[in-house]
C-alpha positions in Angstrom: 0.0 0.0 0.0 1.1 3.5 -0.8 0.6 6.4 1.5 -0.6 9.7 0.3 0.7 13.0 1.7 -2.3 15.2 2.2 -0.5 18.0 4.0 -0.8 21.3 2.3 2.3 23.4 1.8 2.2 26.9 3.3 1.9 28.6 -0.1 -1.1 26.4 -0.9 -2.7 27.4 2.4 -2.3 31.0 1.5 -4.1 30.5 -1.8 -7.3 29.1 -0.1 -10.1 31.4 0.5 -10.5 32.1 4.3 -13.8 31.2 6.0 -15.3 34.4 7.4 -14.6 33.5 11.1 -16.9 36.1 12.7 -19.9 35.1 10.6 -19.2 31.4 11.2 -19.1 32.0 14.9 -22.4 33.8 14.9 -24.1 31.0 13.1 -22.5 28.4 15.3 -23.6 30.3 18.4 -27.2 30.5 17.1 -27.2 26.7 16.6 -25.8 26.1 20.1 -28.5 28.3 21.5 -31.2 26.3 19.7 -29.7 23.0 21.1 -29.2 24.3 24.7 -32.7 25.7 24.8 -34.1 22.4 23.6 -36.0 24.1 20.8 -34.7 22.0 17.9 -37.8 21.2 15.8 -39.0 17.7 14.9 -37.6 16.3 11.7 -40.2 15.8 8.9 -41.3 12.2 8.2 -39.9 12.4 4.7 -36.5 13.6 5.8 -36.3 11.1 8.7 -36.6 8.3 6.1 -33.1 9.3 4.7 -31.4 9.7 8.1 -29.6 6.5 9.2 -30.9 5.2 12.5 -29.6 2.8 15.1 -31.7 0.6 17.4 -30.6 2.3 20.7 -33.5 3.8 22.6 -31.3 6.5 24.2 -30.3 8.1 20.9 -33.5 9.3 19.5 -34.4 11.5 16.5 -37.7 13.1 17.1 -40.0 13.3 14.1 -43.4 14.7 13.6 -44.8 11.1 13.5 -42.7 9.5 16.2 -39.1 8.7 17.0 -36.3 6.8 15.4 -32.8 6.0 16.8 -29.7 8.1 16.1 -26.3 6.6 15.1 -24.6 9.1 17.5 -24.4 7.6 21.0 -25.8 9.9 23.7 -26.5 12.8 21.2 -29.9 13.5 19.6 -30.0 14.2 15.9 -32.3 16.0 13.5 -32.7 18.1 10.4 -34.9 21.0 9.3 -35.0 23.4 6.4 -34.8 27.2 6.3 -35.5 29.4 3.3 -33.7 32.6 2.2 -36.8 34.8 2.6 -35.0 37.7 0.8 -35.0 35.5 -2.3 -38.2 33.6 -1.7 -40.5 35.8 0.4 -44.2 35.7 0.9 -44.7 37.0 -2.7 -43.1 33.9 -4.2 -46.1 31.7 -3.5 -43.8 29.2 -1.8 -44.8 28.8 1.9 -41.9 29.4 4.3 -40.9 26.5 6.5 -41.9 26.4 10.1 -38.3 26.9 11.1 -38.1 30.3 9.4 -40.7 31.5 11.9 -39.0 29.8 14.9 -35.5 31.0 14.1 -35.6 34.2 12.2 -32.2 35.2 13.5 -30.6 31.9 12.4 -32.2 32.4 8.9 -30.6 35.8 8.7 -27.1 34.8 9.8 -26.9 31.6 7.8 -27.6 33.4 4.5 -25.4 36.3 5.5 -22.5 33.8 6.1 -23.2 32.3 2.7 -23.1 35.7 1.1 -19.8 36.5 2.7 -18.3 33.2 1.5 -19.5 33.9 -2.0 -18.2 37.5 -1.9 -14.8 36.5 -0.5 -14.3 33.7 -3.0 -12.5 35.4 -5.8 -12.7 32.5 -8.3 -15.9 32.4 -10.3 -17.5 29.1 -11.0 -16.1 27.3 -14.0 -17.9 24.9 -16.3 -17.8 21.2 -15.8 -15.1 19.4 -17.7 -16.2 19.0 -21.3 -19.0 21.5 -21.0 -19.2 24.8 -22.7 -20.4 27.8 -20.8 -23.0 29.9 -22.6 -22.4 32.9 -20.3 -19.3 34.6 -18.9 -17.9 33.2 -15.7 -19.8 34.5 -12.7 -19.8 33.8 -9.0 -22.4 31.3 -7.8 -25.9 32.6 -6.9 -27.1 32.6 -3.3 -29.1 29.6 -2.1 -32.8 29.7 -1.7 -32.9 26.8 0.8 -30.6 25.5 3.5 -30.9 22.1 5.3 -29.8 22.5 8.9 -28.6 19.2 10.3 -27.5 18.1 13.7 -25.6 14.8 14.1 -27.5 13.4 11.1 -26.0 10.7 9.0 -27.9 10.3 5.8 -28.5 7.3 3.7 -27.7 7.7 0.0 -30.5 9.6 -1.6 -31.4 12.3 -4.1 -32.9 15.5 -2.8 -36.2 16.4 -4.3 -35.4 20.1 -4.4 -38.4 20.9 -2.3 
């Protein structure tokens, strides 16, 4: 067997785009507050079907229709969706997820973090290998949705985009 050296050289590290630490910390603190206040919402039945579960009764994932085991010993798991209401507001005809109403501050800081990452990433998106771009290279667009996961290990699946 051959070993692979995965250590980055200092000049390679300097080329990487930095993660906006302050914004990341704000999001992380919001998530910690949700966990410590025990307000993490129930996972939808559809999403719970793609989260791996173990048989232990002490590691439960609460869903709207019941509970399933978590693969993480002693730690509960779950998942919910938030929507970028600046892009998909009430006028879009798409109902906002329950979590948007529960955690408006989280919604704001998650999408602000994404915007900072996009803005600080100097390299625009390139086309896939073998594909021709029909428009000039641009930075990626902000997301309309964000899945917020806690200790969730997913089974292989394809997201429906809804």
